[in-house]
C-alpha positions as CSV (number, residue, x, y, z in Angstrom):
1,M,118.8,-21.7,8.3
2,Y,119.5,-25.0,9.9
3,C,119.8,-25.9,13.5
4,K,123.4,-26.4,14.7
5,K,122.5,-29.5,16.7
6,C,119.6,-31.4,15.1
7,G,119.9,-30.0,11.5
8,S,116.2,-29.1,11.3
9,V,115.1,-26.2,9.0
10,I,114.3,-23.2,11.2
11,D,113.5,-19.5,10.7
12,D,116.5,-17.3,9.8
13,N,115.9,-15.1,12.8
14,A,115.3,-17.9,15.3
15,N,117.4,-17.6,18.6
16,I,116.4,-21.1,19.7
17,C,115.6,-24.2,17.7
18,P,111.8,-25.0,18.1
19,Y,112.5,-28.7,17.7
20,C,115.4,-29.4,20.1
21,G,115.7,-26.1,22.1
22,T,119.4,-25.5,21.2
23,P,120.4,-21.8,21.3
24,Q,121.4,-20.5,17.8
25,T,124.1,-17.9,17.1
26,P,122.9,-15.3,14.6
27,V,125.0,-15.4,11.4
28,A,125.8,-11.7,11.6
29,A,127.1,-11.9,15.1
30,A,129.1,-15.0,14.4
31,N,130.9,-13.5,11.4
32,S,131.4,-10.0,12.7
33,N,135.0,-10.7,13.5
34,D,135.7,-12.4,10.2
35,N,137.5,-9.9,8.0
36,G,139.6,-12.4,6.0
37,G,142.9,-10.5,6.7
38,I,145.7,-10.7,4.2
39,L,148.2,-11.4,7.0
40,W,146.5,-14.8,7.6
41,G,147.0,-15.6,3.9
42,L,150.6,-14.5,4.1
43,L,151.1,-16.7,7.1
44,G,149.5,-19.6,5.2
45,C,151.8,-18.9,2.3
46,C,155.0,-18.8,4.5
47,I,154.1,-21.9,6.5
48,P,151.6,-24.0,4.5
49,I,150.8,-26.5,7.2
50,V,149.7,-23.7,9.5
51,G,147.5,-22.3,6.7
52,L,145.9,-25.8,6.3
53,V,145.3,-26.2,10.0
54,L,143.8,-22.7,10.3
55,F,141.6,-23.4,7.3
56,L,140.3,-26.6,8.9
57,V,139.8,-25.0,12.3
58,W,138.1,-21.8,11.1
59,K,136.1,-23.1,8.0
60,D,132.8,-23.0,9.9
61,T,133.3,-20.1,12.3
62,K,135.4,-17.7,10.3
63,P,134.9,-18.7,6.6
64,R,136.6,-15.6,5.1
65,T,139.7,-15.8,7.3
66,A,139.8,-19.6,6.7
67,K,139.7,-19.0,3.0
68,A,142.6,-16.5,3.1
69,A,144.8,-18.9,5.1
70,G,143.8,-21.8,2.9
71,I,144.5,-19.9,-0.3
72,G,147.9,-18.8,1.1
73,A,148.8,-22.5,1.8
74,L,147.6,-23.6,-1.6
75,V,149.7,-20.8,-3.4
76,S,152.7,-21.9,-1.4
77,V,152.3,-25.5,-2.4
78,I,151.8,-24.6,-6.1
79,I,154.9,-22.4,-6.1
80,G,156.9,-25.2,-4.5
81,I,155.7,-27.7,-7.1
82,L,156.5,-25.3,-10.0
83,Y,160.0,-24.6,-8.5
84,Y,160.8,-28.3,-8.5
85,V,159.5,-28.8,-12.0
86,V,161.7,-25.9,-13.3
87,V,164.7,-27.2,-11.4
88,F,164.2,-30.7,-12.8
89,A,163.7,-29.4,-16.3
90,A,166.8,-27.2,-16.0
91,G,168.8,-30.1,-14.7
92,V,167.7,-32.4,-17.5
93,G,168.4,-29.7,-20.1
94,F,171.8,-29.0,-18.6
95,Y,172.7,-32.7,-18.6
96,A,171.5,-33.1,-22.2
97,F,173.7,-30.3,-23.5
98,S,176.9,-31.3,-21.7
């Protein structure tokens, strides 16, 4: 494990950094609220900018939930791009045959 403040390598069970004295949050306690809920992914899919912001805010503190929101935003953007490609192709095809 690394210290949150100074970045020194410390024992995985250390509560305080022996080099700088900064209190450390145990990984299990920090991620106990991180269930990665599908609703955050759905929110990210419906409103991609919110999914991106949630991903950026939570990527260090709630990595599973951040991943769900980020994937939702990414899926929404990919679907939007595919939609525009299909609409463009259909428009070009319609114009070519008329």
